[in-house]
Backbone of each chain as nested JSON, in Angstrom:
{
  "chains": [
    {"id": "A", "residues": [
      {"number": 1, "name": "MET", "atoms": {"N": [7.539, 8.838, -13.836], "CA": [8.381, 9.786, -13.089], "C": [7.92, 9.893, -11.63]}},
      {"number": 2, "name": "GLY", "atoms": {"N": [6.609, 10.091, -11.425], "CA": [6.049, 10.241, -10.07], "C": [6.363, 9.068, -9.16]}},
      {"number": 3, "name": "PRO", "atoms": {"N": [5.998, 7.833, -9.583], "CA": [6.275, 6.687, -8.706], "C": [7.749, 6.543, -8.35]}},
      {"number": 4, "name": "ALA", "atoms": {"N": [8.638, 6.852, -9.302], "CA": [10.084, 6.744, -9.035], "C": [10.487, 7.723, -7.933]}},
      {"number": 5, "name": "ILE", "atoms": {"N": [9.958, 8.952, -7.998], "CA": [10.302, 9.97, -6.978], "C": [9.781, 9.544, -5.61]}},
      {"number": 6, "name": "TYR", "atoms": {"N": [8.533, 9.037, -5.578], "CA": [7.954, 8.616, -4.294], "C": [8.747, 7.442, -3.691]}},
      {"number": 7, "name": "LEU", "atoms": {"N": [9.119, 6.498, -4.568], "CA": [9.894, 5.344, -4.081], "C": [11.279, 5.773, -3.598]}},
      {"number": 8, "name": "LEU", "atoms": {"N": [11.911, 6.695, -4.353], "CA": [13.23, 7.194, -3.936], "C": [13.155, 7.915, -2.598]}},
      {"number": 9, "name": "CYS", "atoms": {"N": [12.065, 8.661, -2.371], "CA": [11.876, 9.352, -1.081], "C": [11.832, 8.328, 0.053]}},
      {"number": 10, "name": "SER", "atoms": {"N": [11.09, 7.228, -0.145], "CA": [10.992, 6.197, 0.896], "C": [12.351, 5.568, 1.159]}},
      {"number": 11, "name": "ALA", "atoms": {"N": [13.052, 5.224, 0.066], "CA": [14.361, 4.58, 0.217], "C": [15.35, 5.517, 0.899]}},
      {"number": 12, "name": "ALA", "atoms": {"N": [15.309, 6.81, 0.528], "CA": [16.244, 7.781, 1.117], "C": [15.929, 7.994, 2.603]}},
      {"number": 13, "name": "ALA", "atoms": {"N": [14.646, 8.044, 2.955], "CA": [14.272, 8.216, 4.366], "C": [14.717, 7.006, 5.184]}},
      {"number": 14, "name": "ALA", "atoms": {"N": [14.546, 5.808, 4.615], "CA": [14.964, 4.591, 5.319], "C": [16.486, 4.577, 5.498]}},
      {"number": 15, "name": "THR", "atoms": {"N": [17.212, 5.045, 4.476], "CA": [18.681, 5.118, 4.576], "C": [19.095, 6.075, 5.696]}},
      {"number": 16, "name": "CYS", "atoms": {"N": [18.422, 7.232, 5.757], "CA": [18.716, 8.205, 6.83], "C": [18.484, 7.56, 8.197]}},
      {"number": 17, "name": "ALA", "atoms": {"N": [17.341, 6.879, 8.352], "CA": [17.012, 6.252, 9.638], "C": [18.08, 5.222, 10.007]}},
      {"number": 18, "name": "TYR", "atoms": {"N": [18.472, 4.4, 9.029], "CA": [19.471, 3.364, 9.291], "C": [20.809, 3.986, 9.71]}},
      {"number": 19, "name": "LEU", "atoms": {"N": [21.263, 4.994, 8.949], "CA": [22.567, 5.608, 9.248], "C": [22.564, 6.288, 10.62]}},
      {"number": 20, "name": "LEU", "atoms": {"N": [21.453, 6.974, 10.941], "CA": [21.382, 7.687, 12.228], "C": [21.342, 6.705, 13.397]}},
      {"number": 21, "name": "LEU", "atoms": {"N": [20.526, 5.645, 13.279], "CA": [20.431, 4.675, 14.382], "C": [21.721, 3.88, 14.524]}},
      {"number": 22, "name": "GLN", "atoms": {"N": [22.38, 3.619, 13.392], "CA": [23.669, 2.909, 13.445], "C": [24.72, 3.783, 14.149]}},
      {"number": 23, "name": "ALA", "atoms": {"N": [24.713, 5.079, 13.827], "CA": [25.654, 6.011, 14.477], "C": [25.378, 6.077, 15.983]}},
      {"number": 24, "name": "TYR", "atoms": {"N": [24.095, 6.034, 16.372], "CA": [23.751, 6.037, 17.793], "C": [24.244, 4.763, 18.468]}},
      {"number": 25, "name": "ARG", "atoms": {"N": [24.068, 3.617, 17.79], "CA": [24.489, 2.332, 18.372], "C": [26.002, 2.261, 18.546]}},
      {"number": 26, "name": "ARG", "atoms": {"N": [26.725, 2.999, 17.697], "CA": [28.188, 3.012, 17.823], "C": [28.66, 3.951, 18.929]}},
      {"number": 27, "name": "GLY", "atoms": {"N": [27.72, 4.456, 19.714], "CA": [28.098, 5.284, 20.857], "C": [27.9, 6.767, 20.632]}},
      {"number": 28, "name": "GLY", "atoms": {"N": [27.047, 7.113, 19.69], "CA": [26.78, 8.521, 19.426], "C": [25.866, 9.145, 20.461]}},
      {"number": 29, "name": "SER", "atoms": {"N": [25.567, 10.422, 20.276], "CA": [24.75, 11.14, 21.258], "C": [23.286, 10.721, 21.142]}},
      {"number": 30, "name": "ARG", "atoms": {"N": [22.524, 11.07, 22.185], "CA": [21.098, 10.722, 22.236], "C": [20.321, 11.414, 21.109]}},
      {"number": 31, "name": "LEU", "atoms": {"N": [20.864, 12.558, 20.644], "CA": [20.195, 13.277, 19.565], "C": [20.113, 12.415, 18.299]}},
      {"number": 32, "name": "LEU", "atoms": {"N": [21.128, 11.562, 18.1], "CA": [21.115, 10.652, 16.945], "C": [19.956, 9.663, 17.062]}},
      {"number": 33, "name": "LEU", "atoms": {"N": [19.671, 9.216, 18.309], "CA": [18.551, 8.292, 18.526], "C": [17.228, 8.956, 18.153]}},
      {"number": 34, "name": "TRP", "atoms": {"N": [17.016, 10.181, 18.652], "CA": [15.749, 10.876, 18.37], "C": [15.629, 11.195, 16.891]}},
      {"number": 35, "name": "SER", "atoms": {"N": [16.75, 11.604, 16.274], "CA": [16.723, 11.89, 14.831], "C": [16.425, 10.607, 14.054]}},
      {"number": 36, "name": "GLY", "atoms": {"N": [17.037, 9.5, 14.474], "CA": [16.812, 8.215, 13.807], "C": [15.359, 7.791, 13.907]}},
      {"number": 37, "name": "LEU", "atoms": {"N": [14.768, 7.952, 15.114], "CA": [13.354, 7.595, 15.301], "C": [12.456, 8.495, 14.452]}},
      {"number": 38, "name": "CYS", "atoms": {"N": [12.836, 9.778, 14.344], "CA": [12.083, 10.712, 13.498], "C": [12.083, 10.208, 12.049]}},
      {"number": 39, "name": "PHE", "atoms": {"N": [13.248, 9.76, 11.591], "CA": [13.327, 9.296, 10.197], "C": [12.657, 7.938, 9.992]}},
      {"number": 40, "name": "VAL", "atoms": {"N": [12.514, 7.149, 11.057], "CA": [11.689, 5.935, 10.944], "C": [10.239, 6.367, 10.641]}},
      {"number": 41, "name": "GLY", "atoms": {"N": [9.774, 7.384, 11.367], "CA": [8.425, 7.913, 11.127], "C": [8.282, 8.512, 9.74]}},
      {"number": 42, "name": "LEU", "atoms": {"N": [9.331, 9.239, 9.288], "CA": [9.272, 9.84, 7.951], "C": [9.322, 8.764, 6.863]}},
      {"number": 43, "name": "THR", "atoms": {"N": [9.981, 7.619, 7.175], "CA": [9.96, 6.487, 6.233], "C": [8.536, 5.954, 6.107]}},
      {"number": 44, "name": "ILE", "atoms": {"N": [7.863, 5.808, 7.253], "CA": [6.461, 5.342, 7.23], "C": [5.604, 6.346, 6.453]}},
      {"number": 45, "name": "ASN", "atoms": {"N": [5.833, 7.647, 6.703], "CA": [5.134, 8.722, 5.987], "C": [5.287, 8.542, 4.47]}},
      {"number": 46, "name": "ASN", "atoms": {"N": [6.516, 8.266, 4.04], "CA": [6.775, 8.147, 2.594], "C": [6.286, 6.816, 2.02]}},
      {"number": 47, "name": "LEU", "atoms": {"N": [6.264, 5.756, 2.855], "CA": [5.704, 4.483, 2.377], "C": [4.192, 4.614, 2.164]}},
      {"number": 48, "name": "ILE", "atoms": {"N": [3.53, 5.343, 3.095], "CA": [2.087, 5.578, 2.914], "C": [1.863, 6.462, 1.677]}},
      {"number": 49, "name": "LEU", "atoms": {"N": [2.826, 7.39, 1.426], "CA": [2.743, 8.23, 0.218], "C": [2.765, 7.365, -1.045]}},
      {"number": 50, "name": "VAL", "atoms": {"N": [3.654, 6.358, -1.058], "CA": [3.732, 5.434, -2.201], "C": [2.4, 4.697, -2.357]}},
      {"number": 51, "name": "ALA", "atoms": {"N": [1.866, 4.213, -1.213], "CA": [0.58, 3.51, -1.266], "C": [-0.518, 4.438, -1.78]}},
      {"number": 52, "name": "ASP", "atoms": {"N": [-0.511, 5.671, -1.272], "CA": [-1.548, 6.647, -1.613], "C": [-1.526, 7.014, -3.095]}},
      {"number": 53, "name": "LYS", "atoms": {"N": [-0.32, 7.227, -3.615], "CA": [-0.202, 7.757, -4.985], "C": [-0.059, 6.669, -6.043]}},
      {"number": 54, "name": "VAL", "atoms": {"N": [0.491, 5.503, -5.652], "CA": [0.821, 4.492, -6.659], "C": [-0.032, 3.228, -6.522]}},
      {"number": 55, "name": "ILE", "atoms": {"N": [-0.121, 2.69, -5.296], "CA": [-0.755, 1.379, -5.124], "C": [-2.29, 1.497, -5.098]}},
      {"number": 56, "name": "VAL", "atoms": {"N": [-2.802, 2.404, -4.245], "CA": [-4.271, 2.568, -4.162], "C": [-4.64, 4.048, -4.384]}},
      {"number": 57, "name": "PRO", "atoms": {"N": [-4.424, 4.567, -5.601], "CA": [-4.675, 6.006, -5.83], "C": [-6.149, 6.403, -5.659]}},
      {"number": 58, "name": "HIS", "atoms": {"N": [-7.052, 5.405, -5.695], "CA": [-8.477, 5.734, -5.548], "C": [-8.88, 5.927, -4.078]}},
      {"number": 59, "name": "ILE", "atoms": {"N": [-7.969, 5.571, -3.152], "CA": [-8.259, 5.783, -1.722], "C": [-7.388, 6.937, -1.219]}},
      {"number": 60, "name": "ASP", "atoms": {"N": [-8.005, 7.896, -0.53], "CA": [-7.262, 9.051, -0.022], "C": [-6.617, 8.713, 1.323]}},
      {"number": 61, "name": "LEU", "atoms": {"N": [-5.281, 8.639, 1.312], "CA": [-4.553, 8.314, 2.551], "C": [-3.803, 9.541, 3.098]}},
      {"number": 62, "name": "SER", "atoms": {"N": [-4.167, 10.728, 2.612], "CA": [-3.389, 11.924, 2.968], "C": [-3.376, 12.185, 4.483]}},
      {"number": 63, "name": "LEU", "atoms": {"N": [-4.501, 11.9, 5.154], "CA": [-4.524, 12.142, 6.606], "C": [-3.589, 11.188, 7.345]}},
      {"number": 64, "name": "TYR", "atoms": {"N": [-3.524, 9.928, 6.886], "CA": [-2.674, 8.934, 7.549], "C": [-1.192, 9.277, 7.373]}},
      {"number": 65, "name": "ARG", "atoms": {"N": [-0.836, 9.639, 6.118], "CA": [0.603, 9.919, 5.897], "C": [1.029, 11.204, 6.595]}},
      {"number": 66, "name": "THR", "atoms": {"N": [0.144, 12.215, 6.626], "CA": [0.514, 13.466, 7.298], "C": [0.553, 13.26, 8.816]}},
      {"number": 67, "name": "SER", "atoms": {"N": [-0.326, 12.404, 9.333], "CA": [-0.287, 12.096, 10.771], "C": [1.017, 11.392, 11.135]}},
      {"number": 68, "name": "ALA", "atoms": {"N": [1.466, 10.485, 10.271], "CA": [2.739, 9.793, 10.52], "C": [3.89, 10.804, 10.554]}},
      {"number": 69, "name": "ALA", "atoms": {"N": [3.857, 11.781, 9.635], "CA": [4.903, 12.816, 9.614], "C": [4.856, 13.66, 10.884]}},
      {"number": 70, "name": "LEU", "atoms": {"N": [3.63, 13.959, 11.354], "CA": [3.49, 14.786, 12.563], "C": [4.029, 14.046, 13.784]}},
      {"number": 71, "name": "VAL", "atoms": {"N": [3.721, 12.75, 13.887], "CA": [4.245, 11.955, 15.012], "C": [5.779, 11.931, 14.932]}},
      {"number": 72, "name": "ALA", "atoms": {"N": [6.312, 11.738, 13.727], "CA": [7.775, 11.684, 13.547], "C": [8.428, 12.992, 13.994]}},
      {"number": 73, "name": "MET", "atoms": {"N": [7.843, 14.113, 13.576], "CA": [8.44, 15.409, 13.929], "C": [8.269, 15.712, 15.415]}},
      {"number": 74, "name": "THR", "atoms": {"N": [7.161, 15.232, 15.994], "CA": [6.95, 15.44, 17.436], "C": [8.003, 14.689, 18.248]}},
      {"number": 75, "name": "VAL", "atoms": {"N": [8.348, 13.474, 17.788], "CA": [9.403, 12.69, 18.456], "C": [10.721, 13.458, 18.406]}},
      {"number": 76, "name": "LEU", "atoms": {"N": [11.038, 14.022, 17.239], "CA": [12.29, 14.786, 17.106], "C": [12.274, 16.015, 18.017]}},
      {"number": 77, "name": "LEU", "atoms": {"N": [11.135, 16.727, 18.042], "CA": [11.059, 17.93, 18.89], "C": [11.191, 17.563, 20.363]}},
      {"number": 78, "name": "TYR", "atoms": {"N": [10.598, 16.429, 20.757], "CA": [10.74, 15.98, 22.144], "C": [12.228, 15.782, 22.466]}},
      {"number": 79, "name": "GLY", "atoms": {"N": [12.923, 15.107, 21.566], "CA": [14.348, 14.869, 21.774], "C": [15.142, 16.159, 21.814]}},
      {"number": 80, "name": "LEU", "atoms": {"N": [14.822, 17.084, 20.916], "CA": [15.554, 18.354, 20.854], "C": [15.329, 19.182, 22.116]}},
      {"number": 81, "name": "ILE", "atoms": {"N": [14.101, 19.141, 22.643], "CA": [13.764, 20.003, 23.789], "C": [14.201, 19.37, 25.121]}},
      {"number": 82, "name": "TRP", "atoms": {"N": [13.993, 18.059, 25.277], "CA": [14.207, 17.437, 26.588], "C": [15.509, 16.668, 26.729]}},
      {"number": 83, "name": "ASP", "atoms": {"N": [16.061, 16.221, 25.597], "CA": [17.116, 15.216, 25.72], "C": [18.412, 15.559, 24.997]}},
      {"number": 84, "name": "ALA", "atoms": {"N": [18.439, 16.67, 24.271], "CA": [19.588, 16.952, 23.401], "C": [20.867, 17.224, 24.184]}},
      {"number": 85, "name": "GLU", "atoms": {"N": [20.738, 17.738, 25.397], "CA": [21.928, 18.136, 26.139], "C": [22.606, 16.967, 26.845]}},
      {"number": 86, "name": "ARG", "atoms": {"N": [21.9, 15.788, 26.916], "CA": [22.465, 14.66, 27.678], "C": [23.537, 13.924, 26.896]}}
    ]},
    {"id": "B", "residues": [
      {"number": 1, "name": "MET", "atoms": {"N": [-14.705, 17.804, 6.821], "CA": [-13.88, 17.534, 8.015], "C": [-12.485, 17.08, 7.605]}},
      {"number": 2, "name": "LYS", "atoms": {"N": [-12.475, 16.078, 6.702], "CA": [-11.204, 15.538, 6.242], "C": [-10.403, 16.592, 5.478]}},
      {"number": 3, "name": "ALA", "atoms": {"N": [-11.134, 17.354, 4.658], "CA": [-10.485, 18.394, 3.852], "C": [-9.921, 19.502, 4.736]}},
      {"number": 4, "name": "ASP", "atoms": {"N": [-10.546, 19.733, 5.899], "CA": [-10.069, 20.769, 6.808], "C": [-8.847, 20.299, 7.593]}},
      {"number": 5, "name": "LEU", "atoms": {"N": [-8.835, 19.007, 7.899], "CA": [-7.755, 18.471, 8.732], "C": [-6.413, 18.454, 8.012]}},
      {"number": 6, "name": "TYR", "atoms": {"N": [-6.42, 18.159, 6.706], "CA": [-5.158, 18.0, 5.982], "C": [-4.273, 19.253, 6.04]}},
      {"number": 7, "name": "PRO", "atoms": {"N": [-4.825, 20.466, 5.686], "CA": [-3.957, 21.657, 5.776], "C": [-3.492, 21.934, 7.201]}},
      {"number": 8, "name": "MET", "atoms": {"N": [-4.358, 21.621, 8.19], "CA": [-3.96, 21.852, 9.585], "C": [-2.787, 20.947, 9.98]}},
      {"number": 9, "name": "LEU", "atoms": {"N": [-2.897, 19.664, 9.6], "CA": [-1.813, 18.717, 9.906], "C": [-0.537, 19.117, 9.18]}},
      {"number": 10, "name": "MET", "atoms": {"N": [-0.668, 19.511, 7.899], "CA": [0.517, 19.922, 7.133], "C": [1.161, 21.156, 7.77]}},
      {"number": 11, "name": "GLY", "atoms": {"N": [0.319, 22.089, 8.238], "CA": [0.83, 23.29, 8.904], "C": [1.571, 22.932, 10.185]}},
      {"number": 12, "name": "ALA", "atoms": {"N": [1.02, 21.962, 10.932], "CA": [1.672, 21.536, 12.173], "C": [3.021, 20.883, 11.885]}},
      {"number": 13, "name": "VAL", "atoms": {"N": [3.074, 20.051, 10.846], "CA": [4.341, 19.394, 10.479], "C": [5.351, 20.452, 10.015]}},
      {"number": 14, "name": "ALA", "atoms": {"N": [4.875, 21.418, 9.218], "CA": [5.773, 22.477, 8.726], "C": [6.319, 23.288, 9.904]}},
      {"number": 15, "name": "MET", "atoms": {"N": [5.475, 23.59, 10.876], "CA": [5.919, 24.355, 12.054], "C": [6.958, 23.552, 12.85]}},
      {"number": 16, "name": "ALA", "atoms": {"N": [6.669, 22.257, 13.034], "CA": [7.619, 21.401, 13.764], "C": [8.959, 21.355, 13.026]}},
      {"number": 17, "name": "SER", "atoms": {"N": [8.88, 21.282, 11.709], "CA": [10.097, 21.231, 10.904], "C": [10.881, 22.543, 11.022]}},
      {"number": 18, "name": "PHE", "atoms": {"N": [10.135, 23.656, 11.086], "CA": [10.782, 24.963, 11.224], "C": [11.466, 25.084, 12.588]}},
      {"number": 19, "name": "VAL", "atoms": {"N": [10.801, 24.583, 13.629], "CA": [11.405, 24.623, 14.975], "C": [12.679, 23.774, 14.991]}},
      {"number": 20, "name": "ALA", "atoms": {"N": [12.635, 22.593, 14.335], "CA": [13.828, 21.74, 14.253], "C": [14.948, 22.477, 13.515]}},
      {"number": 21, "name": "THR", "atoms": {"N": [14.586, 23.234, 12.454], "CA": [15.57, 24.043, 11.715], "C": [16.302, 24.993, 12.667]}},
      {"number": 22, "name": "LEU", "atoms": {"N": [15.52, 25.682, 13.497], "CA": [16.114, 26.67, 14.412], "C": [16.983, 25.999, 15.48]}},
      {"number": 23, "name": "PHE", "atoms": {"N": [16.53, 24.842, 15.994], "CA": [17.332, 24.115, 16.985], "C": [18.69, 23.729, 16.401]}},
      {"number": 24, "name": "PHE", "atoms": {"N": [18.656, 23.142, 15.194], "CA": [19.914, 22.691, 14.583], "C": [20.814, 23.88, 14.246]}},
      {"number": 25, "name": "LEU", "atoms": {"N": [20.196, 25.023, 13.882], "CA": [20.981, 26.23, 13.61], "C": [21.663, 26.713, 14.894]}},
      {"number": 26, "name": "ARG", "atoms": {"N": [20.931, 26.614, 16.003], "CA": [21.514, 27.014, 17.286], "C": [22.67, 26.089, 17.671]}},
      {"number": 27, "name": "PHE", "atoms": {"N": [22.475, 24.79, 17.471], "CA": [23.552, 23.833, 17.774], "C": [24.773, 24.125, 16.91]}},
      {"number": 28, "name": "TRP", "atoms": {"N": [24.533, 24.52, 15.64], "CA": [25.656, 24.828, 14.749], "C": [26.41, 26.07, 15.236]}},
      {"number": 29, "name": "THR", "atoms": {"N": [25.673, 27.096, 15.663], "CA": [26.363, 28.306, 16.139], "C": [27.152, 28.022, 17.421]}},
      {"number": 30, "name": "GLN", "atoms": {"N": [26.677, 27.022, 18.204], "CA": [27.372, 26.702, 19.463], "C": [28.599, 25.821, 19.229]}},
      {"number": 31, "name": "THR", "atoms": {"N": [28.516, 24.912, 18.257], "CA": [29.579, 23.913, 18.096], "C": [30.382, 24.068, 16.802]}},
      {"number": 32, "name": "ARG", "atoms": {"N": [29.815, 24.775, 15.802], "CA": [30.426, 24.906, 14.465], "C": [30.593, 23.542, 13.796]}},
      {"number": 33, "name": "ASP", "atoms": {"N": [29.812, 22.551, 14.238], "CA": [29.857, 21.229, 13.625], "C": [28.995, 21.28, 12.351]}},
      {"number": 34, "name": "PRO", "atoms": {"N": [29.602, 21.025, 11.163], "CA": [28.834, 21.126, 9.911], "C": [27.628, 20.182, 9.851]}},
      {"number": 35, "name": "LEU", "atoms": {"N": [27.655, 19.098, 10.657], "CA": [26.518, 18.165, 10.708], "C": [25.22, 18.927, 11.007]}},
      {"number": 36, "name": "PHE", "atoms": {"N": [25.296, 19.845, 11.983], "CA": [24.105, 20.581, 12.381], "C": [23.646, 21.553, 11.298]}},
      {"number": 37, "name": "LEU", "atoms": {"N": [24.615, 22.117, 10.546], "CA": [24.26, 23.03, 9.459], "C": [23.525, 22.268, 8.35]}},
      {"number": 38, "name": "PHE", "atoms": {"N": [24.002, 21.056, 8.041], "CA": [23.338, 20.209, 7.05], "C": [21.911, 19.885, 7.508]}},
      {"number": 39, "name": "PHE", "atoms": {"N": [21.777, 19.505, 8.795], "CA": [20.454, 19.167, 9.33], "C": [19.523, 20.386, 9.269]}},
      {"number": 40, "name": "SER", "atoms": {"N": [20.08, 21.561, 9.626], "CA": [19.276, 22.774, 9.617], "C": [18.788, 23.084, 8.2]}},
      {"number": 41, "name": "ALA", "atoms": {"N": [19.7, 22.971, 7.232], "CA": [19.333, 23.236, 5.829], "C": [18.279, 22.225, 5.357]}},
      {"number": 42, "name": "ALA", "atoms": {"N": [18.446, 20.958, 5.763], "CA": [17.511, 19.914, 5.345], "C": [16.106, 20.185, 5.882]}},
      {"number": 43, "name": "PHE", "atoms": {"N": [16.012, 20.555, 7.162], "CA": [14.683, 20.793, 7.728], "C": [14.082, 22.111, 7.222]}},
      {"number": 44, "name": "ALA", "atoms": {"N": [14.943, 23.096, 6.883], "CA": [14.43, 24.334, 6.27], "C": [13.783, 24.009, 4.923]}},
      {"number": 45, "name": "LEU", "atoms": {"N": [14.446, 23.158, 4.158], "CA": [13.91, 22.743, 2.855], "C": [12.598, 21.982, 3.029]}},
      {"number": 46, "name": "ASP", "atoms": {"N": [12.556, 21.132, 4.052], "CA": [11.342, 20.363, 4.34], "C": [10.182, 21.305, 4.695]}},
      {"number": 47, "name": "THR", "atoms": {"N": [10.505, 22.342, 5.501], "CA": [9.484, 23.328, 5.872], "C": [8.887, 23.971, 4.623]}},
      {"number": 48, "name": "LEU", "atoms": {"N": [9.776, 24.44, 3.724], "CA": [9.317, 25.127, 2.517], "C": [8.469, 24.209, 1.636]}},
      {"number": 49, "name": "SER", "atoms": {"N": [8.93, 22.95, 1.488], "CA": [8.194, 22.048, 0.594], "C": [6.808, 21.713, 1.169]}},
      {"number": 50, "name": "ARG", "atoms": {"N": [6.731, 21.586, 2.5], "CA": [5.425, 21.274, 3.1], "C": [4.476, 22.468, 3.03]}},
      {"number": 51, "name": "VAL", "atoms": {"N": [5.019, 23.69, 3.218], "CA": [4.18, 24.888, 3.081], "C": [3.675, 24.997, 1.642]}},
      {"number": 52, "name": "ALA", "atoms": {"N": [4.58, 24.752, 0.68], "CA": [4.2, 24.833, -0.737], "C": [3.111, 23.804, -1.056]}},
      {"number": 53, "name": "LEU", "atoms": {"N": [3.271, 22.578, -0.525], "CA": [2.281, 21.522, -0.783], "C": [0.926, 21.849, -0.157]}},
      {"number": 54, "name": "ALA", "atoms": {"N": [0.961, 22.444, 1.064], "CA": [-0.291, 22.73, 1.773], "C": [-1.031, 23.906, 1.137]}},
      {"number": 55, "name": "MET", "atoms": {"N": [-0.265, 24.872, 0.591], "CA": [-0.897, 26.088, 0.08], "C": [-1.343, 25.979, -1.368]}},
      {"number": 56, "name": "SER", "atoms": {"N": [-0.722, 25.078, -2.126], "CA": [-1.084, 24.962, -3.535], "C": [-1.819, 23.641, -3.753]}},
      {"number": 57, "name": "HIS", "atoms": {"N": [-2.466, 23.546, -4.857], "CA": [-3.148, 22.305, -5.205], "C": [-2.591, 21.818, -6.538]}},
      {"number": 58, "name": "PRO", "atoms": {"N": [-1.371, 21.225, -6.488], "CA": [-0.731, 20.846, -7.751], "C": [-1.483, 19.716, -8.451]}},
      {"number": 59, "name": "SER", "atoms": {"N": [-1.367, 19.711, -9.776], "CA": [-1.988, 18.638, -10.556], "C": [-1.216, 17.342, -10.331]}},
      {"number": 60, "name": "ASP", "atoms": {"N": [-1.805, 16.224, -10.732], "CA": [-1.157, 14.922, -10.562], "C": [0.191, 14.857, -11.273]}},
      {"number": 61, "name": "GLU", "atoms": {"N": [0.289, 15.592, -12.399], "CA": [1.542, 15.571, -13.166], "C": [2.62, 16.396, -12.467]}},
      {"number": 62, "name": "LEU", "atoms": {"N": [2.181, 17.481, -11.818], "CA": [3.137, 18.424, -11.219], "C": [3.535, 18.029, -9.798]}},
      {"number": 63, "name": "GLU", "atoms": {"N": [2.654, 17.318, -9.094], "CA": [2.87, 17.042, -7.676], "C": [4.198, 16.331, -7.374]}},
      {"number": 64, "name": "PRO", "atoms": {"N": [4.621, 15.326, -8.19], "CA": [5.891, 14.646, -7.857], "C": [7.07, 15.592, -7.743]}},
      {"number": 65, "name": "PHE", "atoms": {"N": [7.043, 16.71, -8.506], "CA": [8.181, 17.63, -8.466], "C": [8.29, 18.346, -7.118]}},
      {"number": 66, "name": "TYR", "atoms": {"N": [7.17, 18.464, -6.41], "CA": [7.203, 19.036, -5.062], "C": [8.001, 18.111, -4.125]}},
      {"number": 67, "name": "TYR", "atoms": {"N": [7.979, 16.822, -4.445], "CA": [8.662, 15.853, -3.579], "C": [10.149, 15.74, -3.883]}},
      {"number": 68, "name": "VAL", "atoms": {"N": [10.59, 16.383, -4.982], "CA": [12.029, 16.405, -5.275], "C": [12.756, 17.158, -4.155]}},
      {"number": 69, "name": "ALA", "atoms": {"N": [12.102, 18.217, -3.623], "CA": [12.69, 18.976, -2.512], "C": [12.905, 18.056, -1.31]}},
      {"number": 70, "name": "ARG", "atoms": {"N": [11.942, 17.174, -1.078], "CA": [12.058, 16.234, 0.047], "C": [13.21, 15.264, -0.184]}},
      {"number": 71, "name": "LEU", "atoms": {"N": [13.356, 14.87, -1.451], "CA": [14.451, 13.966, -1.811], "C": [15.8, 14.641, -1.545]}},
      {"number": 72, "name": "VAL", "atoms": {"N": [15.886, 15.93, -1.891], "CA": [17.112, 16.696, -1.628], "C": [17.351, 16.783, -0.125]}},
      {"number": 73, "name": "MET", "atoms": {"N": [16.26, 16.947, 0.647], "CA": [16.369, 17.019, 2.113], "C": [17.013, 15.745, 2.655]}},
      {"number": 74, "name": "PHE", "atoms": {"N": [16.514, 14.585, 2.199], "CA": [17.069, 13.311, 2.674], "C": [18.519, 13.17, 2.219]}},
      {"number": 75, "name": "GLY", "atoms": {"N": [18.796, 13.657, 1.001], "CA": [20.174, 13.607, 0.478], "C": [21.124, 14.412, 1.357]}},
      {"number": 76, "name": "LEU", "atoms": {"N": [20.645, 15.567, 1.838], "CA": [21.467, 16.409, 2.718], "C": [21.787, 15.677, 4.019]}},
      {"number": 77, "name": "ILE", "atoms": {"N": [20.784, 14.974, 4.567], "CA": [20.994, 14.243, 5.826], "C": [22.016, 13.114, 5.599]}},
      {"number": 78, "name": "ILE", "atoms": {"N": [21.852, 12.374, 4.481], "CA": [22.789, 11.276, 4.191], "C": [24.198, 11.836, 4.014]}},
      {"number": 79, "name": "ALA", "atoms": {"N": [24.317, 12.959, 3.279], "CA": [25.63, 13.591, 3.066], "C": [26.237, 14.023, 4.396]}},
      {"number": 80, "name": "ALA", "atoms": {"N": [25.388, 14.553, 5.286], "CA": [25.884, 15.026, 6.584], "C": [26.465, 13.876, 7.398]}},
      {"number": 81, "name": "ILE", "atoms": {"N": [25.768, 12.732, 7.405], "CA": [26.235, 11.607, 8.231], "C": [27.503, 11.006, 7.621]}},
      {"number": 82, "name": "ILE", "atoms": {"N": [27.539, 10.895, 6.288], "CA": [28.74, 10.345, 5.634], "C": [29.937, 11.261, 5.884]}},
      {"number": 83, "name": "GLN", "atoms": {"N": [29.688, 12.576, 5.778], "CA": [30.765, 13.542, 6.019], "C": [31.26, 13.443, 7.467]}},
      {"number": 84, "name": "LYS", "atoms": {"N": [30.332, 13.21, 8.401], "CA": [30.694, 13.113, 9.82], "C": [31.5, 11.841, 10.096]}},
      {"number": 85, "name": "ASN", "atoms": {"N": [31.145, 10.755, 9.391], "CA": [31.816, 9.469, 9.635], "C": [33.149, 9.34, 8.924]}},
      {"number": 86, "name": "ARG", "atoms": {"N": [33.404, 10.266, 7.964], "CA": [34.657, 10.176, 7.22], "C": [35.827, 10.423, 8.171]}},
      {"number": 87, "name": "PRO", "atoms": {"N": [36.883, 9.566, 8.09], "CA": [38.022, 9.779, 8.984], "C": [38.691, 11.12, 8.703]}},
      {"number": 88, "name": "ARG", "atoms": {"N": [39.019, 11.826, 9.801], "CA": [39.64, 13.149, 9.644], "C": [41.135, 13.028, 9.389]}},
      {"number": 89, "name": "ARG", "atoms": {"N": [41.655, 13.952, 8.556], "CA": [43.106, 14.003, 8.346], "C": [43.748, 14.751, 9.507]}},
      {"number": 90, "name": "THR", "atoms": {"N": [44.964, 14.33, 9.843], "CA": [45.623, 14.968, 10.976], "C": [46.288, 16.283, 10.565]}},
      {"number": 91, "name": "GLY", "atoms": {"N": [46.592, 16.444, 9.266], "CA": [47.25, 17.666, 8.803], "C": [48.739, 17.603, 8.938]}},
      {"number": 92, "name": "ARG", "atoms": {"N": [49.264, 16.434, 9.367], "CA": [50.72, 16.323, 9.549], "C": [51.374, 15.495, 8.452]}},
      {"number": 93, "name": "GLN", "atoms": {"N": [50.547, 15.042, 7.497], "CA": [51.123, 14.189, 6.479], "C": [52.085, 14.988, 5.608]}},
      {"number": 94, "name": "GLY", "atoms": {"N": [53.21, 14.364, 5.246], "CA": [54.17, 14.978, 4.332], "C": [55.125, 15.929, 5.016]}},
      {"number": 95, "name": "ASN", "atoms": {"N": [54.983, 16.122, 6.342], "CA": [55.92, 17.003, 7.034], "C": [57.142, 16.241, 7.543]}}
    ]}
  ]
}
C-alpha cells in the first residue's frame, strides 16, 4: 500500500508540472510558469520520497526531500510575490 | 542536528504553502476564477498534511495514509487545470 501511494504522489506531481508548463507554453500567464516550476520541485520531492521509503529505506533522505520541497515552494512564492501581476 | 533540521524545514514548507493558499484565495476573490479556488484548497490541504507529518511521528504502517492528503492535493490541481482547459459553452445552444 505504502509504495503505491508514494509512486502515485510522484506521478501526480509530474502530471501537474506537465499540465501547468504546457498551459504556459500555449500562451498562459507567468503564474502558470512559476506554478509549473514549483511542481517540478515537488515531483523531485516525491521521487526522493520513493527512494527514501522504498528503494533505500535504510538511508535517511528526509532532509533532502524536505529541502527539495522548500526550494519548490520558494520558487512559487517568488512568482506569486514578484511576477503574478505581469 | 539532523533531527532538529527536519521539523524546521517542514515548518518552513508548511508556512510557504499557507502563504500560497492565501495568495490564491486573494486571486479568487479578485477574479472569481475557480482555478484559483482549487489551487487555494490544494495548498491548504498541503499545509495541513505537512503540519500533521511534522508534529506526529506516525508508524511505518500509518505514514503512507498521511500522503493520501498530498495525493488529493495533486488531484485538485489536475482537476483545476482540466476544468480550465475544457471548452466553455456559449449558452445559446437550442435557442
